[in-house]
N, C-alpha and C positions, 0 to 999 in steps of 0.2 A: 523687575530687576534692572540695574543700570545697564545701559547699552555700551558695553565695552567688549571687544572680541579678543579672546585669548584662546589659543588652541587647546590649552589644558582645562578650559571651562566648557568644552563641547559636551562632555558627559553630563554636566549639571544642567546646562541650558536646554539641550534638545528635549529631554523628558518633560520639562516644564512647558516648553512651547507646544509639545504634542498634547499634554494634558489640557492646556488652554484651548486647544482646537477641538478635542474630542470628548473631554470628560466634563461636559456641562449637561447632565441629563435633564430632560424635560420631565417634571414630576406630575404633570397633568392636573394642576390645581384648578379649582373652579374660580374663574375671574368674574363671575356674575355680580359680585358686590364691589367690584373695582372698575374704574374707567382708565384705560390705557391710552395715552396721548403721545404721539411722536412729535417731539420738539425739533427745532432746527439742528441742535448739536447734542441732544440727550433724549431720554424718554421719561415721561411723567406718569406715575400711577397714583390715582386718586381713590381712596376708599369711600364707599357710599356712606359709611357711618362716621366719616370725618366730622368732628364737632367744630364748626367754623367759629373762630373768634376774630372779629374784624379789627381788633386792636393789635393782636399778635398771632402769627401763624408759625407753627413748628413744622419744619420740612426736614426729612432725612435725605441726605445726598450721599450716594455711594460712588466711589471711584475705583475702576478696574474690575473687570469680570463681565462676562456676557450678560446683558440686561435680563434676558429671559430667566436665567438661573436665579439672579438676585430677586427678581419679581416673584418667582415661584416660592422661594424661601420666605419672602415677606408675606405673601398671601397665606401660605401654609401655617404661619405662626400668628396670623390675625393682627398684624400691626395696623394702627389706625391713623397714622400720619401720612400725608402725601410723600411719595418717594420719587426722587430724581436719580436716574442711573446714567453714568457717563463712562464710556469705554473707548479709549483712544489708541489701543494697540498693546503690544507685549512689554514694552520697556518704559522706564520712568521718564525718558527724554521728552516724548510727546506731551506728557502731562506737565512737565516743567515749562516747556515752551508755551503751551496753550494758556496755562494759568499765570504765567509771568505778565500777560496782558490782563490788567484788572477788568477790562470790559468783557472778557470772555465769560467769566462767572456771572457778572451782572446781567449780561444779555440772556443767559439761561434762566436766571432768577426772575427777571422781568417777564419773560415769555411764560414761565410756569405760573406766576402770580396772575397773569392775565387769563390763562386757561382755567385756573381754579376759580377765579372770579366769574368767568363765563358759566362754569358748571353750577356755581351757587347763585348765579344771577345777582352778584354783589360787586360793587366797586371796591377793590382792595389796593388801589394805587397808593394809599397813604398808610397801609398796614405795616407794622414792624415785623421783622423776620427773626425767628429763633432757629438756628441751623444746627443740625446734628450731622457730623460727617463720619462716615465709615469708609475705610479704604483697605484694599487688599494688595499685597505685593507692590507692584510698580506705582500704584496710585499715590504713594507718599510723595512722589515728585510734584504732584499738584498741591497736596496739603502744605508742603513746605513753602510754596510760592504764595498760597492763600494767606498763611499766617503772617507773612510780611506786610500785609495790608491791614492797617489799623481798623478800618471800617469793617472789613470782614471778620477780623479777630474779635471785635466786640459783638458781632452777630452770632458767633459760634458759642454754644453752651457746652458741647461735648464732641469728643473725637474718639473713634475706635480704630486703631491700626492693627490689622490682621497680618501677622508675619510680614510686615513691610515697612521697615525704616532702615535706610542705609545712608552712609556718608563716605566721603573719601577719608583716607588716613592722614594724620599729621604725627610728627614725632615730638614727644614731651619727655625730656631726660632720657633720650634713646629708647623710649617706650612708645609703641605704636598705639594711637588712640583715635576714636572718631573725631572728625574735624569739628571743633567747637563752633566755628562760624556757621557751619551747616546744621548744627544741632541747637543753636541758641533759641530759636523760636519754639521748638518743641520743649526745650527746658523751661522757657517762660510759661508755656501752657501747663506743664507739669506742676510748676510752683503755684500757679493760680488754682489748679485742681486741689493741691494740698490745702489751700486756704478756703476750699469749698466755693470758689468763684466759678470754676469750670468742672467738667468731668473728663477724665482722660484714661482710656483703657488701651493697653498694649498687649499683644500676644506675640510669641516668637517660637520658632522651631530651633533645631540644632544645626541647621544647614550652614556650612562655611563656604562662602563664595571666594573667588580668587581676586585679589587686588583692591578690595574695598571692604568696609566694615560689615559684619554680619548683623542680623537682627538681634542676636544675643548680645553682641558688643554694644550696639546703640542702646538697647534696653538697660544694660549694666551701667552705661555712662549716665543715663538719667537717674537710675537708682542711686548710684554713688553721689551724683551731684545734688541730690535732694535728701541725702541721709536717710533713705528708705530701707527698712529692714526686710531681708528675704527670709521666707519661711519655707523650708523644703518639706513639702507635703504632697504625696501623690493623690491624684483624683482622676477618675475616669469620667470624662465629659460625654463621650459617645464611643462607639466601637473603635478600638485601637487609637483613640485620641486621648492620651494620658498626660495629665499635668505633672510636671516635675517640681515646680515651686510656685509660690505666689509672693508678691510684694505689694503691700497696701500702705498708703500714707494719705489720709484724708480721702479725696476723690481721685487720687492718682493710683491706678491699679495695674500691675504687670503680672501676666500669667506666662510662665515658661513651660514649654511642652517638649516631650521626647520626640525624636524623629529627625533624620537628616537626609531624607529622600524627597524626590519631587512629590510623591503621593502624600507625604507628611505635610508638605507645604500647602497642598490643596485642601487638606482637612480644616485648616483655619478658615478658609472661605466657606466650606460646607457647614461650618458651625457658626457662621455669622449671626443667626438669630439669637443664640444663647448669649452672646456678648452684647448685642444691641439691647436685649431685654434687661441688662444690668443698668442701663441708663435710665435714670428716674427724673 
């Protein structure tokens, strides 16, 4: 969430902060087939069955959420690509600041590639990277900065945003809309996904924050800007996690869900594997 403090947002913010602190259960997964490596600014999980291609390596990078939970979900669902998890705090600001320095991500990637190479006893210094980014809540602040960099943009084949895309408001004909300047790189990615050049998945709840655009509004902005059709069709993804509508256009896919409470927000993270599995 954006780091702005308003007294009438305390009711919304406090439960999410508490959920971030206490609602990351340890699932007790067996990590015997994975190697966990602590990097300088992130954590790296390498599956033992990872099929190494010295020409190109696919790496999943997740922003925001305690690493142990993401790793547990990843292992439980038997994903086979290396996973990098990055957690920088509760709000989008730290992600925006960190990733505004292009060297921040590159240093993590270089360290991860070195570690993977060491594990596989192979020199991967000239290997190309295919990056799949997943992000929950505040992590979008980092994704926005990453997409501004053309080198990174070209490395990324897919993005999954889990109830986490916000922007400031601007007024257009006296109507309040998400700030197009802050949305332009997401819109570019959506348009490339429609052309099957990328894959872009967005989920959102019905939470309405105070003072900046909701995930519903930013999703609608992208839907409208790409002339994507919404289909209202309920679907139960997991217990009490019910889809309200979907909107598909090429490889650009939006899933809108019921729920306007902090616990509803967290369900998007807990269902991370379902959406990652849609990336092909």
